[in-house]
C-alpha positions, 0 to 999 in steps of 0.5 A: 693172564698167565704167562710162562714167560714169568717162570723160572726153571732149567728146561728138564731139570724136574723128574717127574716122580713116579706112583710111591715115590717120596715128594715134598708137598705144599699147602696154600690157605690154614684156614679151618677146612686147610689147617687140617688138611694140611696137619693130616698130610705131616701127620701121615710123613708127608714133607710138607712146606706150607703158607698162608697171609696169616703166619699165626695159622701155619704156627701148629704144623710148624711145631708137627715138623712142617716148613714155613714160606715166606711167600706163595712163590718161596712155597713153590719154589721147594716142591714138587707138588702144591695142595690149596684151599682157597676161599673163591675161583678170583683167589685162586687164580691170583694164587695160580698166577703167583705159584708159576712164576717158580712151580716146576714144569710137571708139577700137579696142582691139587685143590681142595676148594669149592669152585664151579665146574667152568671154572676149576676146567678155565684154571685147568687150561691156565696151568697146563698152558705152563705144563703144571697139570689140575687135580680138582679135589673138593672136600665134603664131611665137616671140618671136625672130619677133616681135623680126623683125617676122615674126610671125604675127598671127591676128585677129578682129574686125569687118572694117572694123575690121581695114582700117582697121589692118592697117597696123599689124598687117603693121609686126608680122607678116608673115602676117595671117590675117582669122579672122573675128568676135571670139572667131574668133581666140582658138580658131585661137590655142588650138589652134596652141599646143595643137600646138605643146606637143604637138609639144614632148612628141614631139620630146623623145622622139624625140630622147632615142630618138635618143640612147639608139640611138646616133645622134650628135645633131647630125645626128639634128636635122638629119636629123629637119628635113630629112624628113615627121617635122620641124616647127617647133616641131622646127627651133626649140626642139628647137635650144634642148633640144640647147643645154641653155638651154632660153630660149624665153621662154615659161612653163609657167604660161602653157602650162598657161594654153593647155592648158587652154583647148583642153581646154575647147573639146573639151568644147564642140566635142564633140572627144576631145583624148586627145594634149592631155589626156597632154600637159595631165598632161606639163606639171602634172608638169614644173610640179611639177618646175621650178616654174610660172615654168619654161621650157616646153621644159624638159617634155623634162627629165622625160625626161631627168632621169628617165633620166639622160640630157642631149640635148646636142649642140655648134652650137645656140644658146642663144636664137634669133635 
């Protein structure tokens, strides 16, 4: 249970900034995705304090002008608002408990993690009890777009909070969608990820048909990309499959988490998700074969291994730029 009694502040000492006023942001969680988002904020000229359990992950941010905090509470005490990008709702709740010790009342917690709707609403309630408001802002499009500051940002929360932090959100992404109240972004993010995993399995089958049908895989990939059968997944992750690196910086465990959210929404909303259900079972097999930490794109390797046929072609990158 998070208690406001443990927090440290002087009542009335914190003024709520107006839109456009210069604010200092904290960023907690500098992994594959969060590290790039934090760097985009720094490059855009925002004052940023960073923290990760692994201090080495913060080195490039400090070199670019960020301040390194020694802990979550140290960071929260230095900033006006906090971004986080964390692996699970449980971790987000633990970090929130630490933030509330020193975070000033009236601050905003901006959560870039993918969290289920019920959890994001529950966490929003916990934060609200300590006069902290939550803005959910999960991102989609891939780590390579986050590195360029061009990722898509899906926002859920009050309109005034969205307006206040829109300049910072536009620093991290080039397409921003305010989906509605808190919890709305969680629903659309799960939908987009569900589609991506379905497309990934389908793309593997399509490429295998091309290979076993005697087609040149590079030409086949190009033809699909120029056709009505193309998809964002084909044009991006398809290249990593053909290279053989599979290096999308997204794990089987994370894919299964998101597919679990999708199946939960299907039951709640009364929508039969046949394709999503089959895809989830395929990912269960992928985790069993390669481990939960394996790249999600290795789901295609199940088919390669089953048929003893690899999907390799020259001229494709090991990582997306």
